[in-house]
DRENPA-3360 file (N, C-alpha, C; in nm, 2 decimals, always signed):
BEGIN
1 = MKTETQDT = +12.78/+15.57/+3.80/+12.80/+15.52/+3.65/+12.65/+15.51/+3.60 ~ +12.64/+15.55/+3.46/+12.49/+15.58/+3.38/+12.47/+15.42/+3.31 ~ +12.32/+15.44/+3.32/+12.32/+15.31/+3.26/+12.33/+15.27/+3.14 ~ +12.31/+15.20/+3.08/+12.36/+15.17/+2.91/+12.25/+15.26/+2.84 ~ +12.13/+15.23/+2.88/+12.05/+15.32/+2.78/+12.10/+15.53/+2.80 ~ +12.11/+15.51/+2.89/+12.15/+15.63/+2.94/+12.29/+15.67/+2.88 ~ +12.36/+15.62/+2.86/+12.51/+15.62/+2.79/+12.53/+15.66/+2.64 ~ +12.62/+15.71/+2.60/+12.62/+15.75/+2.47/+12.76/+15.64/+2.44;
9 = LTSLNISV = +12.73/+15.60/+2.27/+12.84/+15.48/+2.25/+12.92/+15.56/+2.21 ~ +13.09/+15.52/+2.24/+13.18/+15.62/+2.17/+13.30/+15.53/+2.13 ~ +13.38/+15.51/+2.07/+13.50/+15.44/+2.02/+13.58/+15.42/+2.08 ~ +13.69/+15.31/+2.09/+13.79/+15.22/+2.17/+13.86/+15.18/+2.00 ~ +14.00/+15.22/+2.04/+14.04/+15.16/+1.90/+14.16/+15.09/+2.02 ~ +14.11/+14.93/+1.95/+14.27/+14.82/+2.02/+14.30/+14.74/+1.92 ~ +14.38/+14.72/+1.96/+14.49/+14.61/+1.85/+14.47/+14.48/+1.88 ~ +14.48/+14.38/+1.82/+14.44/+14.23/+1.86/+14.49/+14.14/+1.75;
17 = LASQKSYL = +14.52/+14.05/+1.78/+14.62/+13.93/+1.67/+14.51/+13.92/+1.61 ~ +14.57/+13.89/+1.45/+14.46/+13.87/+1.36/+14.37/+13.72/+1.42 ~ +14.45/+13.65/+1.44/+14.41/+13.50/+1.49/+14.26/+13.51/+1.63 ~ +14.27/+13.65/+1.70/+14.20/+13.70/+1.79/+14.09/+13.80/+1.73 ~ +14.10/+13.85/+1.62/+14.00/+13.92/+1.57/+13.92/+13.81/+1.51 ~ +13.95/+13.71/+1.42/+13.90/+13.56/+1.40/+13.80/+13.56/+1.48 ~ +13.86/+13.51/+1.56/+13.74/+13.45/+1.70/+13.65/+13.52/+1.76 ~ +13.70/+13.67/+1.77/+13.60/+13.75/+1.75/+13.47/+13.76/+1.68;
25 = EQQASLAG = +13.50/+13.79/+1.59/+13.40/+13.76/+1.45/+13.35/+13.63/+1.46 ~ +13.38/+13.52/+1.46/+13.34/+13.36/+1.48/+13.25/+13.39/+1.58 ~ +13.26/+13.40/+1.73/+13.22/+13.41/+1.86/+13.07/+13.43/+1.84 ~ +13.11/+13.63/+1.76/+12.98/+13.71/+1.76/+12.89/+13.62/+1.68 ~ +12.89/+13.60/+1.54/+12.81/+13.53/+1.45/+12.72/+13.38/+1.56 ~ +12.84/+13.33/+1.62/+12.77/+13.21/+1.67/+12.65/+13.24/+1.77 ~ +12.69/+13.33/+1.86/+12.58/+13.39/+1.96/+12.48/+13.49/+1.88 ~ +12.49/+13.52/+1.81/+12.42/+13.59/+1.73/+12.38/+13.74/+1.73;
33 = FADPSDYL = +12.54/+13.78/+1.72/+12.51/+13.96/+1.75/+12.58/+14.01/+1.59 ~ +12.56/+14.13/+1.61/+12.54/+14.17/+1.48/+12.71/+14.17/+1.42 ~ +12.75/+14.23/+1.52/+12.90/+14.23/+1.52/+12.98/+14.23/+1.65 ~ +13.12/+14.22/+1.60/+13.22/+14.21/+1.76/+13.21/+14.31/+1.84 ~ +13.16/+14.38/+1.81/+13.17/+14.51/+1.91/+13.06/+14.46/+1.98 ~ +12.93/+14.40/+1.94/+12.79/+14.42/+2.03/+12.86/+14.27/+2.08 ~ +12.92/+14.19/+2.07/+12.98/+14.10/+2.19/+13.07/+14.12/+2.29 ~ +13.11/+14.23/+2.26/+13.26/+14.27/+2.36/+13.19/+14.37/+2.45;
41 = RQLIRADQ = +13.07/+14.37/+2.41/+12.96/+14.47/+2.50/+12.91/+14.42/+2.59 ~ +12.86/+14.28/+2.54/+12.82/+14.20/+2.59/+12.94/+14.05/+2.69 ~ +13.03/+14.07/+2.63/+13.13/+14.02/+2.75/+13.13/+14.12/+2.88 ~ +13.15/+14.27/+2.85/+13.21/+14.38/+2.97/+13.08/+14.34/+3.01 ~ +12.92/+14.37/+2.99/+12.85/+14.33/+3.08/+12.84/+14.20/+3.19 ~ +12.86/+14.13/+3.11/+12.86/+13.97/+3.20/+13.02/+13.96/+3.33 ~ +13.12/+14.09/+3.31/+13.23/+14.08/+3.33/+13.20/+14.23/+3.51 ~ +13.08/+14.27/+3.42/+13.01/+14.39/+3.56/+12.94/+14.32/+3.63;
49 = QRKAREEL = +12.89/+14.24/+3.59/+12.76/+14.17/+3.67/+12.84/+14.09/+3.77 ~ +12.96/+14.00/+3.74/+13.02/+13.89/+3.80/+13.06/+14.00/+3.89 ~ +13.14/+14.08/+3.86/+13.19/+14.22/+3.96/+13.08/+14.20/+4.07 ~ +12.94/+14.27/+4.05/+12.88/+14.26/+4.11/+12.85/+14.20/+4.23 ~ +12.81/+14.06/+4.16/+12.79/+13.95/+4.25/+12.92/+13.91/+4.36 ~ +13.06/+13.90/+4.34/+13.17/+13.93/+4.41/+13.17/+13.97/+4.52 ~ +13.10/+14.13/+4.45/+13.11/+14.25/+4.56/+12.99/+14.17/+4.69 ~ +12.88/+14.12/+4.62/+12.77/+14.14/+4.73/+12.82/+13.96/+4.79;
57 = EEMLVKAI = +12.92/+13.90/+4.74/+12.96/+13.82/+4.84/+13.01/+13.84/+4.93 ~ +13.11/+13.91/+4.89/+13.23/+13.98/+4.97/+13.16/+14.06/+5.10 ~ +13.07/+14.11/+5.10/+12.98/+14.14/+5.17/+12.90/+14.09/+5.28 ~ +12.82/+14.00/+5.20/+12.80/+13.91/+5.28/+12.92/+13.78/+5.36 ~ +13.00/+13.78/+5.36/+13.08/+13.70/+5.43/+13.09/+13.84/+5.55 ~ +13.15/+13.93/+5.51/+13.15/+14.04/+5.58/+13.06/+14.05/+5.71 ~ +12.96/+14.08/+5.68/+12.84/+14.07/+5.77/+12.84/+13.91/+5.85 ~ +12.87/+13.83/+5.82/+12.86/+13.69/+5.88/+12.96/+13.65/+5.95;
65 = ENDKWIEG = +13.09/+13.71/+5.87/+13.22/+13.72/+5.99/+13.20/+13.87/+6.12 ~ +13.12/+13.92/+6.07/+13.10/+14.05/+6.20/+13.06/+14.05/+6.27 ~ +12.95/+13.90/+6.26/+12.78/+13.89/+6.33/+12.69/+14.00/+6.32 ~ +12.70/+14.06/+6.20/+12.61/+14.22/+6.18/+12.52/+14.11/+6.05 ~ +12.39/+14.12/+6.13/+12.26/+14.07/+6.06/+12.18/+14.20/+6.03 ~ +12.08/+14.11/+5.93/+12.00/+14.27/+5.89/+11.87/+14.18/+5.85 ~ +11.73/+14.23/+5.82/+11.63/+14.17/+5.83/+11.64/+14.20/+5.66 ~ +11.65/+14.10/+5.56/+11.65/+14.08/+5.41/+11.49/+14.12/+5.38;
73 = TPEYWAKK = +11.43/+14.23/+5.39/+11.26/+14.27/+5.36/+11.31/+14.28/+5.21 ~ +11.14/+14.26/+5.16/+11.19/+14.27/+4.99/+11.16/+14.43/+4.96 ~ +11.16/+14.56/+5.05/+11.20/+14.68/+5.06/+11.33/+14.68/+5.03 ~ +11.43/+14.61/+5.18/+11.61/+14.66/+5.20/+11.61/+14.59/+5.04 ~ +11.58/+14.46/+5.02/+11.66/+14.41/+4.86/+11.61/+14.49/+4.75 ~ +11.52/+14.54/+4.73/+11.48/+14.63/+4.60/+11.58/+14.75/+4.62 ~ +11.63/+14.81/+4.74/+11.67/+14.90/+4.73/+11.81/+14.89/+4.69 ~ +11.87/+14.75/+4.76/+12.01/+14.75/+4.70/+12.01/+14.69/+4.51;
81 = KAELAAKY = +11.89/+14.63/+4.52/+11.92/+14.60/+4.31/+11.94/+14.75/+4.30 ~ +11.84/+14.83/+4.34/+11.89/+14.95/+4.30/+12.01/+15.01/+4.23 ~ +12.10/+15.05/+4.41/+12.22/+15.08/+4.42/+12.34/+14.95/+4.32 ~ +12.33/+14.88/+4.31/+12.43/+14.78/+4.26/+12.39/+14.82/+4.12 ~ +12.28/+14.83/+4.04/+12.21/+14.85/+3.91/+12.31/+14.96/+3.88 ~ +12.27/+15.10/+4.00/+12.33/+15.23/+3.91/+12.47/+15.21/+3.90 ~ +12.56/+15.18/+4.05/+12.67/+15.18/+4.04/+12.74/+15.07/+3.87 ~ +12.65/+14.98/+3.84/+12.74/+14.88/+3.77/+12.64/+14.91/+3.59;
89 = GHETKAE = +12.59/+15.04/+3.63/+12.53/+15.03/+3.46/+12.40/+15.00/+3.42 ~ +12.35/+14.88/+3.52/+12.19/+14.85/+3.45/+12.00/+14.90/+3.47 ~ +12.00/+14.90/+3.43/+11.90/+14.90/+3.47/+11.78/+14.80/+3.58 ~ +11.65/+14.85/+3.61/+11.59/+14.78/+3.72/+11.42/+14.75/+3.69 ~ +11.38/+14.65/+3.68/+11.28/+14.64/+3.70/+11.16/+14.68/+3.74 ~ +11.07/+14.76/+3.74/+11.00/+14.80/+3.88/+10.87/+14.64/+3.92 ~ +10.90/+14.66/+3.99/+10.81/+14.51/+4.08/+10.67/+14.49/+4.13;
% end
């Protein structure tokens, strides 16, 4: 998956109820977004991050259950962070 800065914007036309459109517009405004599209993109990013955390938790539980321990060195975590960032389209900061 491309990082958000490498990806290009495209259009997606979705149908929502009038009340949902009003809600999106209101939430976007209250949260300081320029428009509902920015708000929806943030919701998508948050969902991607949630799924990444769930995946990591599943991996940790499996490792514990299978007694497969690894040493979590800073280098190991930097590599894992970069892998997840690439998978879910987020940039990592140089440390």
